[in-house]
C-alpha positions as CSV (number, residue, x, y, z in Angstrom):
1,M,8.8,-25.7,-24.5
2,W,5.5,-24.4,-23.2
3,P,4.7,-24.2,-20.3
4,Y,8.4,-23.6,-19.7
5,T,10.3,-20.4,-20.4
6,G,13.8,-19.2,-20.3
7,A,17.1,-20.3,-21.9
8,A,17.7,-23.9,-22.8
9,G,18.3,-26.0,-19.8
10,T,16.7,-23.6,-17.3
11,R,13.1,-24.9,-17.7
12,R,11.5,-22.6,-15.2
13,K,7.9,-23.7,-14.3
14,R,5.3,-21.0,-14.8
15,T,2.1,-22.9,-14.1
16,H,0.0,-23.9,-11.1
17,V,-0.3,-27.5,-12.4
18,K,0.7,-29.8,-9.6
19,N,1.9,-33.4,-9.9
20,E,0.5,-35.0,-6.7
21,T,2.9,-37.9,-6.7
22,S,5.1,-35.7,-4.5
23,P,5.5,-37.0,-0.9
24,I,4.4,-33.6,0.3
25,S,1.6,-32.8,-2.1
26,G,0.5,-36.5,-2.6
27,G,-1.7,-38.3,-5.1
28,A,-1.4,-40.1,-8.4
29,R,-3.1,-37.5,-10.5
30,V,-2.4,-34.0,-11.8
31,T,-4.7,-31.3,-10.5
32,R,-5.0,-27.6,-10.9
33,E,-4.8,-25.4,-7.8
34,T,-5.3,-21.8,-6.7
35,P,-2.2,-19.7,-5.7
36,E,-3.1,-20.6,-2.1
37,G,-2.8,-24.3,-2.9
38,R,-6.5,-25.2,-2.9
39,P,-8.0,-27.4,-5.6
40,A,-9.3,-25.4,-8.5
41,G,-12.6,-27.0,-9.8
42,S,-15.9,-26.0,-11.2
43,A,-18.6,-24.3,-9.2
44,S,-19.7,-27.6,-7.9
45,G,-16.2,-28.4,-6.7
46,P,-13.3,-30.5,-7.9
47,K,-14.1,-34.1,-9.0
48,K,-13.3,-36.7,-6.4
49,A,-10.6,-39.2,-7.5
50,P,-11.0,-42.9,-7.0
51,E,-9.5,-44.2,-3.8
52,T,-6.0,-45.6,-4.5
53,T,-3.0,-46.8,-2.6
54,E,-1.1,-43.6,-3.7
55,S,-3.9,-41.3,-2.6
56,R,-4.0,-42.9,0.9
57,E,-0.2,-42.4,1.1
58,A,-0.7,-38.8,0.1
59,A,-3.3,-38.3,2.7
60,E,-1.0,-39.8,5.4
61,A,1.8,-37.5,4.2
62,R,-0.5,-34.4,4.4
63,E,-1.6,-35.4,7.9
64,A,2.0,-35.8,9.0
65,R,2.9,-32.5,7.4
66,E,0.0,-30.7,9.1
67,A,0.8,-32.2,12.5
68,A,4.5,-31.1,12.1
69,I,3.5,-27.6,11.1
70,A,1.0,-27.2,13.9
71,D,3.6,-28.4,16.4
72,F,6.3,-26.1,15.1
73,V,4.0,-23.0,15.1
74,A,2.7,-23.8,18.6
75,R,6.3,-24.0,19.9
76,F,8.1,-21.3,18.0
77,C,5.4,-18.9,16.7
78,P,3.0,-18.5,19.6
79,G,0.2,-15.9,19.5
80,P,-3.0,-15.0,17.7
81,D,-1.6,-15.2,14.2
82,G,-0.9,-19.0,14.2
83,E,-3.2,-19.6,11.2
84,H,-1.2,-17.3,9.0
85,F,2.2,-18.7,10.1
86,R,0.8,-22.2,9.3
87,N,-0.2,-21.0,5.9
88,M,3.2,-19.5,5.2
89,I,4.9,-22.8,6.1
90,R,2.5,-24.7,3.8
91,T,3.4,-22.4,1.0
92,V,7.1,-23.2,1.6
93,C,6.3,-26.9,1.4
94,R,4.5,-26.3,-1.9
95,L,7.4,-24.4,-3.3
96,S,9.5,-27.5,-2.7
97,A,6.9,-29.9,-4.0
98,D,6.5,-27.7,-7.2
99,G,10.2,-27.9,-7.9
100,T,10.4,-24.1,-7.9
101,A,13.5,-22.7,-9.6
102,R,16.3,-21.9,-7.2
103,A,16.4,-18.2,-8.3
104,D,12.6,-17.9,-7.5
105,V,13.1,-19.5,-4.1
106,K,15.9,-17.1,-3.3
107,L,13.7,-14.1,-4.4
108,M,10.9,-15.1,-2.0
109,D,13.4,-15.8,0.8
110,R,15.1,-12.4,0.4
111,A,11.8,-10.5,-0.1
112,L,10.3,-12.0,3.1
113,A,13.4,-11.1,5.0
114,E,13.4,-7.5,3.7
115,L,9.8,-7.0,4.7
116,R,10.2,-8.5,8.1
117,F,13.1,-6.2,9.0
118,A,11.2,-3.2,7.5
119,F,8.1,-3.9,9.5
120,K,10.2,-4.2,12.7
121,T,11.9,-0.9,11.9
122,F,8.7,1.1,11.4
123,A,6.6,-0.5,14.2
124,P,7.8,1.7,17.1
125,Y,6.7,4.8,15.2
126,E,3.3,3.6,13.9
127,H,1.5,6.2,15.9
128,I,3.3,9.1,14.1
129,P,2.0,10.2,10.7
130,K,4.6,10.1,7.9
131,V,4.9,11.6,4.4
132,S,6.9,9.9,1.6
133,I,9.0,12.4,-0.4
134,F,10.0,11.5,-3.9
135,G,12.2,13.4,-6.4
136,S,15.4,13.3,-8.3
137,A,18.6,12.0,-6.8
138,R,20.5,14.4,-9.1
139,T,19.1,17.7,-7.9
140,P,22.0,19.9,-6.6
141,E,21.7,21.6,-3.2
142,D,21.6,25.1,-4.7
143,H,18.6,24.3,-7.0
144,P,15.2,25.8,-6.1
145,D,13.6,22.3,-6.1
146,Y,16.1,21.2,-3.4
147,Q,15.4,24.2,-1.3
148,A,11.6,23.7,-1.7
149,A,11.9,20.0,-0.6
150,L,14.1,21.1,2.4
151,R,11.5,23.6,3.5
152,F,8.6,21.2,3.0
153,A,10.3,18.6,5.2
154,E,11.1,21.2,7.8
155,R,7.5,22.3,7.9
156,M,6.1,18.7,8.2
157,R,8.4,18.1,11.1
158,E,7.1,21.3,12.8
159,C,3.6,19.8,12.4
160,N,4.8,16.6,14.2
161,W,5.1,14.4,11.1
162,M,8.0,12.2,10.0
163,V,9.4,11.9,6.5
164,I,10.3,8.8,4.4
165,T,12.7,9.1,1.5
166,G,14.8,6.8,-0.6
167,A,17.9,7.8,1.5
168,G,19.9,9.0,-1.5
169,D,21.1,12.4,-2.6
170,G,19.2,15.2,-4.3
171,I,15.5,15.6,-3.2
172,M,15.9,12.6,-0.8
173,K,18.8,14.3,1.0
174,A,16.8,17.6,1.2
175,G,13.9,15.7,2.8
176,H,16.2,14.3,5.5
177,G,18.0,17.6,5.9
178,G,14.8,19.5,6.5
179,A,13.2,16.9,8.9
180,G,16.5,16.0,10.6
181,A,17.5,12.4,11.3
182,E,15.3,12.0,14.4
183,A,12.2,12.5,12.2
184,S,13.4,10.6,9.1
185,F,13.2,7.2,7.7
186,G,15.4,6.0,4.8
187,V,14.3,3.2,2.5
188,A,17.4,2.7,0.3
189,I,17.8,0.6,-2.8
190,R,21.0,-1.2,-3.8
191,L,22.1,0.1,-7.2
192,P,25.3,-0.2,-9.2
193,F,25.3,3.5,-9.8
194,E,24.0,6.9,-8.6
195,Q,22.6,5.7,-5.2
196,R,24.6,6.4,-2.1
197,T,23.1,6.9,1.4
198,N,23.1,10.5,2.4
199,E,24.9,11.6,5.6
200,Y,21.7,12.4,7.5
201,I,20.4,8.9,7.6
202,A,23.5,6.7,6.8
203,L,24.1,5.7,10.5
204,D,20.5,5.9,11.7
205,K,18.6,2.9,13.0
206,K,15.7,4.0,10.8
207,L,17.5,3.1,7.6
208,V,16.4,0.0,5.7
209,N,18.3,-1.3,2.7
210,F,16.3,-3.1,0.0
211,N,17.5,-5.3,-2.9
212,Y,14.1,-5.2,-4.6
213,F,12.1,-2.2,-5.8
214,F,8.8,-3.9,-5.2
215,T,9.4,-4.5,-1.4
216,R,10.8,-0.9,-1.1
217,K,7.8,0.6,-2.9
218,L,5.4,-1.4,-0.7
219,M,6.9,0.2,2.4
220,F,6.7,3.7,1.0
221,I,3.0,3.2,0.3
222,R,2.1,1.1,3.4
223,E,3.7,3.6,5.9
224,S,2.6,6.9,4.3
225,K,-0.3,9.1,5.3
226,A,0.7,11.5,2.5
227,I,2.8,11.5,-0.6
228,A,4.8,14.5,-1.9
229,L,6.4,14.5,-5.3
230,F,9.1,16.9,-6.5
231,P,10.5,17.0,-10.0
232,G,12.5,13.9,-10.9
233,G,13.2,11.3,-13.5
234,F,11.9,7.8,-14.4
235,G,12.0,6.7,-10.7
236,T,9.9,9.7,-9.5
237,Q,7.4,9.2,-12.3
238,D,7.2,5.4,-11.5
239,E,6.6,6.1,-7.8
240,G,4.0,8.8,-8.5
241,F,2.1,6.8,-11.0
242,E,2.2,3.6,-8.9
243,A,0.8,5.5,-5.9
244,L,-2.0,7.0,-8.0
245,T,-2.8,3.7,-9.5
246,L,-3.1,2.0,-6.1
247,I,-5.3,4.8,-4.8
248,Q,-7.4,5.0,-8.0
249,T,-8.1,1.2,-7.8
250,G,-8.6,1.0,-4.1
251,K,-5.6,-1.2,-3.5
252,A,-4.1,1.5,-1.2
253,P,-5.9,3.8,1.2
254,M,-6.8,7.3,0.1
255,V,-4.0,9.7,1.1
256,P,-3.3,13.3,-0.1
257,V,-0.9,13.3,-3.1
258,V,0.8,16.7,-3.6
259,L,3.0,17.5,-6.6
260,I,5.3,20.4,-5.6
261,D,7.3,22.7,-7.9
262,A,9.7,25.4,-6.8
263,P,8.2,28.9,-6.9
264,G,7.5,29.6,-10.6
265,G,8.4,26.1,-11.6
266,T,6.6,24.4,-14.5
267,Y,7.5,20.7,-14.2
268,W,4.2,19.5,-12.8
269,Q,2.2,22.0,-14.9
270,H,3.7,20.4,-18.0
271,W,3.0,16.9,-16.5
272,R,-0.7,17.9,-16.0
273,T,-0.9,19.2,-19.6
274,Y,0.3,15.8,-20.8
275,V,-2.0,13.8,-18.5
276,K,-5.0,15.8,-19.6
277,A,-4.2,15.7,-23.3
278,E,-3.1,12.1,-23.6
279,L,-4.9,10.3,-20.7
280,L,-8.0,12.3,-19.7
281,H,-9.2,13.5,-23.1
282,T,-8.7,10.1,-24.7
283,G,-10.8,8.4,-22.0
284,M,-7.9,6.5,-20.4
285,I,-8.7,8.0,-17.1
286,S,-11.8,9.7,-15.7
287,A,-12.2,13.4,-14.9
288,E,-12.8,12.4,-11.3
289,D,-9.3,10.9,-11.1
290,M,-7.8,14.4,-11.3
291,N,-9.2,14.9,-7.8
292,L,-6.5,12.6,-6.4
293,I,-3.7,15.1,-6.9
294,K,-2.9,18.7,-5.9
295,I,-0.3,20.7,-7.9
296,T,1.3,23.7,-6.3
297,D,4.5,25.8,-6.3
298,D,3.9,26.9,-2.8
299,V,5.3,24.7,0.0
300,E,2.8,26.0,2.6
301,V,-0.1,25.2,0.3
302,A,1.2,21.7,0.1
303,V,1.5,21.4,3.8
304,Q,-2.0,22.7,4.4
305,E,-3.4,20.3,1.8
306,I,-2.0,17.4,3.8
307,L,-3.1,18.7,7.2
308,R,-6.6,19.6,6.0
309,F,-7.2,16.0,4.8
310,Y,-7.1,14.8,8.4
311,R,-9.0,17.7,9.9
312,R,-12.3,15.7,10.3
313,F,-11.4,12.5,8.5
314,H,-9.3,9.9,10.4
315,S,-9.2,6.6,8.4
316,Y,-11.4,4.0,6.8
317,R,-11.8,0.3,6.4
318,Y,-14.2,-2.2,4.9
319,V,-16.4,-4.6,6.9
320,R,-17.6,-7.0,4.1
321,D,-19.4,-4.7,1.6
322,T,-19.6,-1.7,3.9
323,L,-17.1,1.2,3.9
324,V,-16.6,2.4,7.4
325,I,-15.2,6.0,7.6
326,R,-13.8,6.9,11.0
327,L,-14.0,10.6,12.0
328,N,-12.4,12.8,14.5
329,E,-15.7,14.5,15.2
330,A,-19.3,13.5,14.7
331,L,-21.2,15.2,11.8
332,P,-24.7,16.8,12.1
333,A,-27.6,15.0,10.6
334,D,-28.4,17.7,8.1
335,F,-24.9,17.6,6.7
336,I,-25.1,13.8,6.3
337,A,-28.4,14.3,4.5
338,G,-26.5,16.6,2.1
339,L,-23.9,14.0,1.5
340,N,-26.6,11.5,0.5
341,A,-28.0,14.0,-2.0
342,D,-24.6,14.9,-3.5
343,Y,-22.9,11.5,-3.6
344,A,-25.8,9.0,-4.3
345,D,-24.0,8.1,-7.5
346,I,-21.2,6.3,-5.7
347,L,-23.4,4.1,-3.5
348,E,-24.4,0.5,-4.3
349,G,-27.8,1.0,-2.7
350,G,-28.7,2.2,0.8
351,K,-27.4,5.5,2.1
352,I,-24.7,7.2,4.1
353,E,-25.4,6.8,7.8
354,A,-23.9,7.8,11.1
355,S,-22.7,4.9,13.1
356,A,-20.7,3.7,16.1
357,A,-17.9,1.2,15.8
358,L,-19.1,-2.1,14.2
359,P,-18.6,-5.3,16.1
360,E,-16.3,-6.6,13.3
361,E,-13.9,-3.8,14.0
362,G,-12.9,-5.2,17.3
363,D,-11.0,-2.7,19.4
364,E,-10.0,-0.5,16.4
365,L,-10.6,3.2,17.4
366,P,-13.7,2.3,19.4
367,D,-14.4,5.9,20.4
368,K,-14.3,7.4,16.9
369,P,-17.7,8.3,15.4
370,R,-18.4,6.7,12.0
371,L,-20.1,7.0,8.7
372,T,-21.1,3.8,6.9
373,M,-21.9,3.4,3.3
374,R,-22.0,0.8,0.5
375,F,-19.4,2.4,-1.7
376,N,-19.2,1.1,-5.3
377,R,-15.4,0.6,-5.0
378,R,-14.9,2.3,-8.3
379,S,-15.3,6.0,-7.9
380,H,-12.3,6.8,-5.7
381,G,-11.9,10.3,-7.2
382,R,-15.5,11.0,-6.1
383,L,-14.8,9.5,-2.7
384,R,-11.9,11.9,-2.4
385,K,-14.4,14.8,-3.0
386,L,-16.7,13.4,-0.3
387,L,-13.8,13.3,2.2
388,D,-12.9,16.9,1.2
389,A,-16.5,17.9,1.9
390,I,-16.3,16.3,5.3
391,N,-13.1,18.0,6.1
392,A,-14.4,21.4,5.0
393,V,-17.6,21.4,7.1
394,D,-17.8,24.1,9.7
395,L,-19.2,22.4,12.7
396,S,-19.5,25.6,14.7
397,E,-22.1,26.9,12.3
398,S,-24.0,23.6,12.5
399,V,-24.0,23.8,16.3
400,A,-25.1,27.4,16.3
401,A,-28.0,26.6,13.9
402,H,-29.3,23.9,16.3
C-alpha cells in the first residue's frame, strides 16, 4: 500500500512524487518536487530530460497555464501582491494535477476561506494592541478565577488594549465581560459539545467562527501582543504550550506570556513545579526558557508585566541575518556597550549597534531608532532578558550623567 494510507479504497496520496504526464504538470517522466512545486534535485540541480514530444507538449501546457494565470491576476487581483496570488493559483493547479483527495482539497478550501475572513475582521484594528486570554470554559461566574479574569480584562481595556478570547463561557466570557464588546474579539470554534458563544460577543461583528483549531490558533498568536493564561483544561494547556513553543523557536514574535491565578491560587505554581521537575531538570528545556513566562496571583502585576514589555521596546524583524529591534526611544552608547558585554553569548559575530531604519525595511516605522545584531536565533530566553534590560533602563539617569 505504501505510499498510500487510509482504509481500503481511499488511497490518499502522501508523497510529493509527481507524474508529469498531466496536461497541467506535463512531461513523460516522474520527478520529485519541493512543496512549492519546484524540481528537487542535487546541489548541481535536477538532471535535464531528453527532449521528447511529450515534454514539448508539457512546456506548451505550462506556458498556456502561466499566461492564463497572469491574465486572471492582472484583471481580478490587481495590486502589489500579484506574485503571491499567482503562486496560490499555481498551487491550486498542482492540487488538481496531483489527484489530491477530495477531503484534503475541502480542508484547504475551508481553511483559506476562514483565514481570509479573519484577516478582514481584524484589519481595521491592527493599530490597537491586543491580549489573548485563555482559560477554562467551565469556570463558574462566582469562582475566583472568573473574577480575576474579569478584572484583568477590565484593566487591559483601561490601558487601551483589546482582548481576544475563544468566545465561549467561563474565562472566555469573563474576558469579554471585563473588556466589553467594543474592546473584544471572539474567535470561536465549532464543537459538538460545551462551546456556545457568550452573550457579550454573539452578535458582534468582531466574532469569527472557525471549523479548524489550527486556523483559530494561528489568529490568536498572529494578532496578540500579549498572552494571558488562567487555569483551564487540555485546551488551555495546548494553547499555552503552543504559544511558548512558537516563541521559544522563533516562529512567533516575542510577547509577554503571563500565567494568572486568583489570589492565593496554586494552579500555575503546581504547573511550574511539574515543568521544572520533568522538563527543565531532565534537560528537555533550557533554564533560559523559563524567562518566557511570568506567574502571578496578582492581576495588577500581570497588567504591569505586559505594559512594561513595551516601555522602550516596540517590535523587531529580520533583515536577512540581522535582527533589527525597533525602539520607542534611543539608547545611550554606554548602555549599548553594556548590552554587548552582557549578551555576547547570543551573537553570531559582530556586536549590538545603534542604527536607523535599514533600506530593506521600506516604510516600516521609519522614525523609530533601532538596534541591530546578528542574533543566533536559538537563545530566545536570553533575548527576552535583553529586551527586559532595555525596558528597565532609566534614560533620565543616562541623560543626567552626560
